[in-house]
Structure formats: C-alpha cells, structure tokens
VOPAGU-2260 file (C-alpha; in pm, 1 decimal, decimal comma):
REM VOPAGU-2260
SITE   aa  ch    i         X         Y         Z
SITE  UNK   A    0     246,1    6191,3   -2920,6
SITE  UNK   A    1     615,4    6181,2   -2825,6
SITE  UNK   A    2     905,7    6376,3   -2975,4
SITE  UNK   A    3    1263,4    6264,4   -3041,5
SITE  UNK   A    4    1508,1    6544,3   -3126,2
SITE  UNK   A    5    1832,3    6462,9   -3307,4
SITE  UNK   A    6    2164,1    6645,9   -3297,7
SITE  UNK   A    7    2367,7    6646,0   -3621,9
SITE  UNK   A    8    2746,2    6648,1   -3560,7
SITE  UNK   A    9    2854,5    6317,2   -3411,9
SITE  UNK   A   10    2494,6    6195,3   -3400,8
SITE  UNK   A   11    2316,7    6179,1   -3736,4
SITE  UNK   A   12    2646,8    6259,3   -3908,0
SITE  UNK   A   13    2972,3    6094,7   -3800,8
SITE  UNK   A   14    3202,6    6344,5   -3637,5
SITE  UNK   A   15    3531,4    6421,2   -3810,0
SITE  UNK   A   16    3729,3    6694,3   -3633,8
SITE  UNK   A   17    3907,2    6825,0   -3942,9
SITE  UNK   A   18    3597,4    6821,7   -4159,0
SITE  UNK   A   19    3369,8    6973,8   -3897,4
SITE  UNK   A   20    3602,6    7250,2   -3787,6
SITE  UNK   A   21    3811,4    7379,1   -4077,6
SITE  UNK   A   22    3539,7    7567,7   -4263,5
SITE  UNK   A   23    3445,5    7764,3   -3953,3
SITE  UNK   A   24    3803,8    7843,2   -3851,5
SITE  UNK   A   25    3902,1    7954,4   -4201,2
SITE  UNK   A   26    3588,3    8163,2   -4246,1
SITE  UNK   A   27    3660,9    8351,4   -3920,9
SITE  UNK   A   28    4011,7    8433,2   -4040,8
SITE  UNK   A   29    3898,7    8532,9   -4390,1
SITE  UNK   A   30    3608,0    8745,7   -4269,5
SITE  UNK   A   31    3757,1    8918,0   -3966,2
SITE  UNK   A   32    4130,7    8856,2   -3984,4
SITE  UNK   A   33    4111,4    8670,8   -3653,0
SITE  UNK   A   34    4300,6    8348,0   -3592,1
SITE  UNK   A   35    4117,6    8112,9   -3356,7
SITE  UNK   A   36    4165,6    7766,0   -3213,0
SITE  UNK   A   37    3903,5    7497,9   -3272,9
SITE  UNK   A   38    3853,8    7417,1   -2904,8
SITE  UNK   A   39    3477,9    7469,3   -2904,4
SITE  UNK   A   40    3439,7    7352,8   -2545,2
SITE  UNK   A   41    3626,9    7664,4   -2431,4
SITE  UNK   A   42    3344,3    7890,8   -2548,8
SITE  UNK   A   43    3051,4    7981,7   -2326,5
SITE  UNK   A   44    2799,2    7855,8   -2581,3
SITE  UNK   A   45    2915,7    7582,1   -2818,6
SITE  UNK   A   46    2693,5    7689,1   -3109,0
SITE  UNK   A   47    2787,8    7862,8   -3432,5
SITE  UNK   A   48    2604,6    8180,2   -3329,1
SITE  UNK   A   49    2735,0    8174,2   -2973,1
SITE  UNK   A   50    3095,1    8114,5   -3079,0
SITE  UNK   A   51    3087,4    8393,1   -3337,5
SITE  UNK   A   52    2936,9    8637,3   -3088,7
SITE  UNK   A   53    3208,0    8559,6   -2834,5
SITE  UNK   A   54    3486,3    8589,7   -3094,2
SITE  UNK   A   55    3367,1    8934,6   -3204,1
SITE  UNK   A   56    3320,8    9058,7   -2847,4
SITE  UNK   A   57    3666,1    8942,1   -2733,7
SITE  UNK   A   58    3858,8    9053,3   -3041,1
SITE  UNK   A   59    3667,4    9360,8   -3156,5
SITE  UNK   A   60    3527,6    9489,2   -2828,2
SITE  UNK   A   61    3174,5    9512,3   -2963,2
SITE  UNK   A   62    2866,3    9303,3   -3020,3
SITE  UNK   A   63    2827,6    9083,3   -3326,4
SITE  UNK   A   64    2603,3    9253,2   -3584,8
SITE  UNK   A   65    2364,8    9103,8   -3840,9
SITE  UNK   A   66    2606,7    9227,8   -4110,2
SITE  UNK   A   67    2888,2    9028,7   -3945,0
SITE  UNK   A   68    2675,9    8715,2   -3956,3
SITE  UNK   A   69    2575,9    8759,4   -4321,3
SITE  UNK   A   70    2935,1    8807,3   -4438,1
SITE  UNK   A   71    3064,1    8523,8   -4222,8
SITE  UNK   A   72    2800,9    8280,9   -4352,8
SITE  UNK   A   73    2886,4    8372,8   -4711,7
SITE  UNK   A   74    3253,4    8293,8   -4656,6
SITE  UNK   A   75    3183,3    7978,7   -4457,1
SITE  UNK   A   76    2953,8    7849,4   -4729,1
SITE  UNK   A   77    3237,6    7893,4   -4976,6
SITE  UNK   A   78    3474,7    7702,2   -4746,6
SITE  UNK   A   79    3225,2    7418,2   -4707,8
SITE  UNK   A   80    3231,3    7363,3   -5082,8
SITE  UNK   A   81    3609,7    7391,6   -5102,4
SITE  UNK   A   82    3676,7    7160,7   -4808,1
SITE  UNK   A   83    3404,5    6899,2   -4844,2
SITE  UNK   A   84    3268,1    6917,7   -5197,8
SITE  UNK   A   85    3470,6    6617,1   -5310,7
SITE  UNK   A   86    3471,6    6436,7   -4975,7
SITE  UNK   A   87    3112,6    6385,9   -4853,3
SITE  UNK   A   88    3015,2    6359,1   -4489,6
SITE  UNK   A   89    2908,0    6014,8   -4369,5
SITE  UNK   A   90    2589,8    5943,5   -4177,9
SITE  UNK   A   91    2602,8    5728,9   -3864,0
SITE  UNK   A   92    2508,6    5364,0   -3929,8
SITE  UNK   A   93    2133,7    5316,0   -3902,8
SITE  UNK   A   94    2049,6    5689,0   -3903,9
SITE  UNK   A   95    1864,5    5681,4   -4235,3
SITE  UNK   A   96    1661,0    5378,4   -4138,7
SITE  UNK   A   97    1580,9    5523,8   -3797,7
SITE  UNK   A   98    1448,1    5850,2   -3941,4
SITE  UNK   A   99    1231,9    5653,7   -4185,7
SITE  UNK   A  100    1092,4    5434,9   -3906,9
SITE  UNK   A  101    1005,0    5730,5   -3687,5
SITE  UNK   A  102     842,9    5900,9   -3984,7
SITE  UNK   A  103     603,0    5605,7   -4006,9
SITE  UNK   A  104     546,4    5572,2   -3631,1
SITE  UNK   A  105     211,8    5672,9   -3483,3
SITE  UNK   A  106     357,9    5734,1   -3134,7
SITE  UNK   A  107     676,0    5926,2   -3217,7
SITE  UNK   A  108     772,5    6216,5   -3440,5
SITE  UNK   A  109    1117,3    6359,6   -3512,2
SITE  UNK   A  110    1285,5    6699,4   -3512,2
SITE  UNK   A  111    1644,7    6813,1   -3564,9
SITE  UNK   A  112    1830,0    7058,9   -3341,3
SITE  UNK   A  113    2187,6    7158,0   -3419,3
SITE  UNK   A  114    2444,4    7407,1   -3298,5
SITE  UNK   A  115    2533,0    7457,9   -3667,0
SITE  UNK   A  116    2392,4    7736,5   -3877,0
SITE  UNK   A  117    2091,1    7605,1   -4066,9
SITE  UNK   A  118    2273,0    7616,9   -4401,8
SITE  UNK   A  119    2579,9    7427,3   -4275,5
SITE  UNK   A  120    2376,7    7169,7   -4083,8
SITE  UNK   A  121    2164,6    7111,1   -4391,7
SITE  UNK   A  122    2477,9    7085,0   -4604,7
SITE  UNK   A  123    2612,3    6805,3   -4384,4
SITE  UNK   A  124    2285,2    6612,1   -4381,7
SITE  UNK   A  125    2248,1    6637,7   -4758,2
SITE  UNK   A  126    2613,8    6545,2   -4809,9
SITE  UNK   A  127    2563,1    6238,8   -4590,7
SITE  UNK   A  128    2260,4    6130,4   -4791,9
SITE  UNK   A  129    2001,2    6193,6   -4520,2
SITE  UNK   A  130    1654,3    6302,0   -4632,6
SITE  UNK   A  131    1538,9    6563,0   -4379,1
SITE  UNK   A  132    1266,3    6720,9   -4589,1
SITE  UNK   A  133     960,1    6783,4   -4378,1
SITE  UNK   A  134    1138,9    6733,0   -4045,2
SITE  UNK   A  135    1121,8    7038,9   -3814,5
SITE  UNK   A  136    1472,6    7185,5   -3804,7
SITE  UNK   A  137    1616,8    7426,2   -3545,5
SITE  UNK   A  138    1968,1    7567,8   -3562,3
SITE  UNK   A  139    2205,5    7838,5   -3442,3
SITE  UNK   A  140    1989,6    8078,6   -3642,3
SITE  UNK   A  141    1718,6    8022,5   -3377,9
SITE  UNK   A  142    1928,8    8098,3   -3070,1
SITE  UNK   A  143    2271,4    8121,6   -2912,8
SITE  UNK   A  144    2232,5    7859,7   -2639,3
SITE  UNK   A  145    2184,2    7491,3   -2706,1
SITE  UNK   A  146    1880,7    7493,4   -2478,8
SITE  UNK   A  147    1712,0    7770,0   -2679,5
SITE  UNK   A  148    1774,8    7578,6   -3002,1
SITE  UNK   A  149    1623,1    7263,5   -2854,6
SITE  UNK   A  150    1319,5    7458,8   -2739,0
SITE  UNK   A  151    1284,8    7603,8   -3089,7
SITE  UNK   A  152    1288,0    7250,4   -3232,8
SITE  UNK   A  153    1011,4    7147,1   -2993,2
SITE  UNK   A  154     803,9    7454,5   -3082,4
SITE  UNK   A  155     846,1    7392,9   -3455,5
SITE  UNK   A  156     745,0    7028,7   -3414,2
SITE  UNK   A  157     432,6    7127,6   -3218,7
SITE  UNK   A  158     342,6    7382,5   -3484,4
SITE  UNK   A  159     396,8    7133,3   -3766,8
SITE  UNK   A  160     168,7    6876,1   -3604,6
SITE  UNK   A  161     -79,8    7124,7   -3456,4
SITE  UNK   A  162     -52,2    6914,6   -3143,8
SITE  UNK   A  163     -76,9    6968,6   -2771,0
SITE  UNK   A  164     247,9    6957,1   -2569,6
SITE  UNK   A  165     431,9    6629,9   -2624,4
SITE  UNK   A  166     388,3    6362,5   -2359,2
SITE  UNK   A  167     754,9    6266,9   -2375,0
SITE  UNK   A  168    1061,0    6432,3   -2531,1
SITE  UNK   A  169    1396,6    6258,3   -2584,5
SITE  UNK   A  170    1710,4    6427,3   -2711,8
SITE  UNK   A  171    1966,6    6217,1   -2899,7
SITE  UNK   A  172    2318,3    6362,2   -2891,6
SITE  UNK   A  173    2683,8    6274,4   -2858,0
SITE  UNK   A  174    2862,5    6512,3   -2624,4
SITE  UNK   A  175    2868,0    6658,3   -2273,4
SITE  UNK   A  176    2683,1    6977,6   -2367,6
SITE  UNK   A  177    2402,5    6762,7   -2510,4
SITE  UNK   A  178    2366,7    6575,8   -2181,5
SITE  UNK   A  179    2359,3    6902,3   -1985,8
SITE  UNK   A  180    2104,7    7064,7   -2219,7
SITE  UNK   A  181    1865,6    6769,5   -2192,5
SITE  UNK   A  182    1900,8    6772,2   -1813,4
SITE  UNK   A  183    1833,9    7147,1   -1795,1
SITE  UNK   A  184    1515,5    7108,6   -1999,5
SITE  UNK   A  185    1402,0    6796,8   -1815,3
SITE  UNK   A  186    1411,5    6585,7   -2131,2
SITE  UNK   A  187    1517,3    6224,8   -2166,1
SITE  UNK   A  188    1856,2    6163,3   -2324,9
SITE  UNK   A  189    2014,7    5889,2   -2538,1
SITE  UNK   A  190    2380,4    5915,4   -2631,1
SITE  UNK   A  191    2528,7    5802,7   -2962,1
SITE  UNK   A  192    2893,3    5742,8   -2876,2
SITE  UNK   A  193    3169,6    5489,8   -2812,6
SITE  UNK   A  194    3520,8    5487,6   -2669,1
SITE  UNK   A  195    3636,8    5806,1   -2499,2
SITE  UNK   A  196    3325,6    5994,5   -2607,8
SITE  UNK   A  197    3102,5    5735,5   -2439,4
SITE  UNK   A  198    3308,6    5757,3   -2120,7
SITE  UNK   A  199    3282,0    6137,4   -2119,8
SITE  UNK   A  200    2905,5    6156,4   -2157,3
SITE  UNK   A  201    2846,4    5877,1   -1905,4
SITE  UNK   A  202    3054,2    6074,0   -1655,6
SITE  UNK   A  203    2837,7    6375,6   -1740,8
SITE  UNK   A  204    2528,3    6179,1   -1643,6
SITE  UNK   A  205    2413,4    5991,5   -1954,4
SITE  UNK   A  206    2252,7    5660,0   -1860,1
SITE  UNK   A  207    2164,6    5526,2   -2203,9
SITE  UNK   A  208    2448,6    5524,3   -2458,9
SITE  UNK   A  209    2466,0    5324,1   -2782,9
SITE  UNK   A  210    2727,6    5321,2   -3062,6
SITE  UNK   A  211    2479,8    5363,3   -3349,8
SITE  UNK   A  212    2108,6    5371,2   -3424,7
SITE  UNK   A  213    2040,4    4997,3   -3434,8
SITE  UNK   A  214    1887,0    4988,9   -3083,5
SITE  UNK   A  215    1744,2    5338,6   -3065,4
SITE  UNK   A  216    1381,1    5248,5   -3128,2
SITE  UNK   A  217    1382,2    5000,0   -2837,6
SITE  UNK   A  218    1543,9    5249,2   -2600,9
SITE  UNK   A  219    1298,5    5527,3   -2678,6
SITE  UNK   A  220    1012,7    5344,9   -2512,5
SITE  UNK   A  221    1215,6    5279,5   -2198,0
SITE  UNK   A  222    1277,0    5644,2   -2117,2
C-alpha cells in the first residue's frame, strides 16, 4: 500500500493571502496585544504552533503555554467566522474528484497534513466543500515542525489501516517548505503550483509540478 499526503493551503484549498492570513494576525493582536507581519517565511517553523511559539518567546521573553494556545485558538476561531463566514474558501480544481478516486483505490490511501491548527484547517476544507471525513488528519496540534506533522500523518494513516510501513509515500504541496520537508523525510513530492509559485518550488528542487489535480493520479505512479 502507498500513501499520498496532502497539504491544505494552496494545495487542496486555493491560497488567498488576505483570507489565509488575517484571522491569525488579528487573533495575535487581540489575544496578546502584539502586532505582527504576515511574512510567515521569516519564522523558523512556518506552522501555526511554531509561529505562535516564536511570537511569544520574542515578545514576552518566555515559552508559549497551553493556556496561551487555548485563548489564542478561541479568538482565532471567532475571527475565522467574522472574516470568512460569508466568503467561503475555494478548493483547487480537481481536488474533490482526486480524493474520491484515491478513496476507492486499492494501491493508494490518503492523509492530510497541514501547518494549520486542526480546527482552522478543518474549517477551510469544510468551507471549500471538501469531504475529509475518515481521512487521517495531522496538524499544528501534532507538532511544531512541518516534518513532525508529516510524520504524524503517516503514523495516523498506518494506525487507521493497521498496515505495515507504506511502500511509497508522496507529499503533495505548494511551497518551498513543502519541498524541503519531503526531501528531509525522503518522500516523493508533487507540487501544485503555477506562475511564480511554480518557479520558486522548482528552484527549491521540485521535479514534478502541476497546476491542479487533473494529472495527479498519473504522476503518483511515476514517483
């Protein structure tokens, strides 16, 4: 059995800078009184948990506590509804069909791994009309680094299937940190990107890049 692991932002769900970033930025300011920029690439770990930990350490001189996380999530959840309740997220063309196909495939199974908190990643998928019920789901609640989240997704998929280690694992993502995480773990990688984003991940080492999910099933068997 083989495993394909999907990122959310920019992969299953089309990336929209304003929509993806505002809830987080506003929740940080409301919760901690800290004004931040939405340049996620400037953080050591580009995950919701990693970013919050770094913000607290730099601005408060202490470690992020579980109480910090609980309060922040509460405020961010409120901002998600205020910002996006009337303007749903959009899934990437072919994503729904691809997940359905893999769900019926005897050689492949799917998992989701996101740098989002579980509640915010799930919010985006549901808003975009993607049915992810029953798909192993790892998030920033499972780790600070992208690699640890991907490993959590693999472990959850193995547990769900009661299977031996997967013969092949492919990560589907859209940005440089996705390419680097797949390389670190020794996984295959397929990029979902076009334009400047495609150029960036190809320069980072991505060999297989497509604009949507229409050719994904064919590429999986080539890696």
